[in-house]
C-alpha positions in Angstrom: 29.5 45.8 152.7 27.0 45.8 155.5 29.4 47.3 157.9 30.5 49.9 155.4 26.9 50.9 154.8 26.3 51.1 158.5 29.4 53.2 159.0 28.3 55.6 156.3 24.8 55.9 157.9 26.3 56.4 161.3 28.8 59.0 160.0 26.0 61.1 158.4 23.8 61.0 161.5 26.6 61.9 163.8 27.7 64.7 161.5 24.1 66.0 161.3 23.5 65.9 165.0 26.9 67.2 165.9 26.8 70.2 163.5 23.4 71.4 164.7 24.5 71.3 168.3 28.0 72.8 167.7 26.2 75.8 166.0 23.8 76.0 169.0 20.7 75.5 166.9 17.2 74.3 167.6 16.1 71.1 165.9 12.3 70.9 165.3 11.3 67.4 164.3 8.5 65.9 162.2 7.8 62.2 161.8 6.1 60.9 158.6 5.9 57.9 156.2 8.0 57.5 153.1 5.6 59.4 150.9 5.6 62.4 153.2 9.4 62.1 153.7 10.1 62.4 150.0 7.5 65.2 149.5 8.8 67.3 152.4 12.4 66.9 151.3 11.4 68.3 147.9 8.8 70.9 148.8 9.4 71.6 152.6 6.7 71.5 155.3 3.4 72.3 153.6 0.4 73.1 155.9 -2.0 72.4 153.0 -1.2 68.7 153.4 -2.2 68.7 157.1 -5.2 66.6 158.2 -7.2 64.4 155.8 -8.0 60.7 155.8 -4.4 59.7 154.8 -2.8 61.6 157.7 -1.3 60.2 160.9 -3.8 62.3 162.9 -6.7 60.7 161.2 -5.5 57.2 162.3 -5.2 58.4 165.8 -8.5 60.2 165.9 -10.7 61.7 163.1 -11.5 64.8 165.2 -7.7 65.5 165.5 -7.3 65.3 161.8 -10.1 67.9 161.4 -8.2 70.3 163.7 -5.0 69.6 161.8 -6.3 70.8 158.4 -4.0 73.5 156.9 -1.5 73.1 159.7 2.1 71.7 159.7 3.4 70.3 163.0 6.9 70.1 164.4 8.0 68.8 167.8 9.9 71.2 170.0 13.6 70.9 171.0 14.8 72.8 174.1 11.3 73.8 175.1 10.1 70.1 175.0 8.6 69.8 178.5 5.7 67.5 179.3 3.0 68.7 181.7 3.2 66.4 184.7 -0.5 66.6 185.2 -1.4 65.5 181.7 1.5 63.4 180.4 2.3 59.8 181.5 5.8 59.3 182.8 7.0 62.9 182.3 10.6 62.3 183.3 11.1 59.7 180.5 9.1 61.9 178.1 11.3 64.9 178.7 14.4 62.8 178.4 13.8 61.2 175.0 10.2 62.2 174.0 11.4 64.5 171.1 12.8 61.3 169.6 10.0 58.9 170.5 7.0 61.1 169.6 8.1 61.8 166.0 8.6 58.1 165.6 5.1 57.4 166.9 3.8 60.0 164.4 5.7 58.3 161.6 4.3 54.9 162.5 0.8 56.3 162.3 1.6 58.0 159.0 2.8 54.6 157.7 -0.4 52.9 158.8 -2.4 55.7 157.1 -0.4 55.2 153.9 -1.1 51.5 153.8 -4.8 51.8 154.9 -6.2 50.6 151.5 -9.1 48.4 152.6 -10.7 47.6 156.0 -10.6 43.9 155.0 -6.8 44.0 154.8 -6.2 45.9 158.0 -4.7 43.0 159.9 -2.1 42.8 157.2 -1.6 46.4 156.2 -1.4 48.0 159.7 1.7 46.1 160.9 3.4 46.6 157.5 2.6 50.3 157.4 3.7 50.7 161.0 7.0 49.1 160.3 7.5 51.2 157.2 6.8 54.4 159.2 9.1 53.2 162.0 12.1 53.0 159.7 11.4 56.2 157.8 14.0 58.8 159.0 12.8 61.7 161.1 12.8 65.1 159.4 14.9 67.7 161.3 14.3 71.4 160.6 17.0 73.8 161.9 16.4 77.2 163.4 18.4 79.5 165.6 16.8 80.0 169.1 16.1 83.7 168.2 14.2 82.6 165.1 12.0 80.3 167.0 11.3 83.0 169.6 10.4 85.5 166.8 8.1 83.0 165.1 6.3 82.4 168.4 6.0 86.1 169.1 4.6 86.7 165.6 2.2 83.8 166.2 3.5 82.0 163.1 4.4 79.2 165.6 1.5 78.3 167.8 1.5 75.8 170.7 -0.3 72.6 169.7 -2.8 71.8 172.5 -3.5 68.4 171.0 0.0 67.4 171.7 -0.1 68.9 175.3 2.0 71.8 173.9 4.9 69.5 173.1 4.8 70.6 169.4 4.3 73.8 167.4 1.8 74.1 164.6 2.0 76.6 161.8 0.0 77.7 158.8 3.2 79.0 157.1 5.3 76.7 154.9 8.8 75.7 156.1 11.5 75.7 153.5 13.3 72.4 152.6 16.5 74.4 153.0 16.0 74.1 156.7 16.4 70.3 156.7 19.4 68.3 157.9 23.1 69.4 157.4 22.0 72.0 154.8 19.6 73.5 157.3 22.3 73.7 160.0 24.6 75.6 157.6 21.8 77.9 156.3 20.5 78.7 159.8 23.8 78.6 161.8 26.4 80.4 159.8 25.6 84.1 160.5 26.9 87.1 162.3 25.5 86.0 165.6 27.0 82.5 165.5 29.8 83.0 168.0 27.6 84.9 170.5 25.0 82.1 170.3 27.7 79.5 170.8 29.2 81.3 173.8 25.8 81.4 175.5 25.3 77.6 175.2 28.8 76.1 176.0 27.5 72.7 177.0 25.5 72.2 173.8 28.5 73.3 171.7 30.8 71.0 173.6 28.4 68.0 173.0 28.3 69.0 169.4 32.1 69.0 169.2 32.1 65.5 170.7 29.6 64.2 168.2 31.7 65.7 165.3 34.8 64.0 166.6 32.9 60.7 166.8 31.7 61.3 163.2 35.3 61.8 162.1 36.4 58.6 163.9 33.5 56.6 162.4 34.3 57.9 158.9 38.0 56.9 159.3 37.0 53.4 160.5 34.5 53.0 157.7 37.0 54.1 155.1 39.5 51.5 156.4 36.8 48.8 156.2 36.0 49.8 152.6 39.7 49.7 151.6 39.9 46.2 153.2 37.2 44.9 150.9 38.2 42.5 148.1 39.2 44.2 144.9 36.0 42.9 143.2 33.9 44.6 145.8 35.7 47.9 146.3 36.9 48.7 142.8 33.5 48.5 141.0 30.7 50.9 141.1 30.6 54.7 140.9 28.6 54.9 144.2 31.4 53.3 146.2 34.0 55.6 144.6 32.0 58.7 145.4 31.5 57.4 149.0 35.3 57.0 149.4 35.9 60.5 148.1 33.3 61.8 150.6 34.9 60.1 153.5 38.3 61.4 152.5 37.1 65.0 152.2 35.4 64.7 155.6 38.5 63.4 157.3 40.7 66.1 155.7 38.2 68.7 156.9 38.6 67.5 160.6 
């Protein structure tokens, strides 16, 4: 069962990453704790929740939390470039920083969530940090043209506190922009093919990830079918999972 679960998780993440790249989209990321993760999935990115004593920015520095009030932050994608004068190890940061920094933000958010009493900090800080670390990163999908328009209209502002590695906005971001749904909502439009032709390497990498997702789904389905009858014939969830894998494989 462990390998089946891992295969399902891997299939989803490969499909999510592959689809966004195949459709040549920008992925703007946000790291948070479990409470924020559930809330943002339900309501979207809400600037009114920015800042405050239970925020990641407050754990890092109270002054930063004050400047984050009524702002929602997302880390950049293709424009993620560290300033060599201000950022330590810029080459590493530019390579994987848009993965690492949301995780760092999520760890701080987890610490803030479990910050119940100063007396218990030695216990709650590592627990909260671990919870934040394993909370999935939220991924908002936009076309490059949409990001450019939002910047030009000043709805997306460069966040100086993150050395311009993130945008901050006072406008809510819809939950329909998240994950696979976000890729379909943002990516399937009249300019899709033109956008894809302009970014062939990104599209090719996305196609590779989609192929890996199909292979992983096929392997996971075989592992599920090889389980003992008592394990693979009981439970509605497993039946639905098998149907999902079969539909996905038929699609590709």
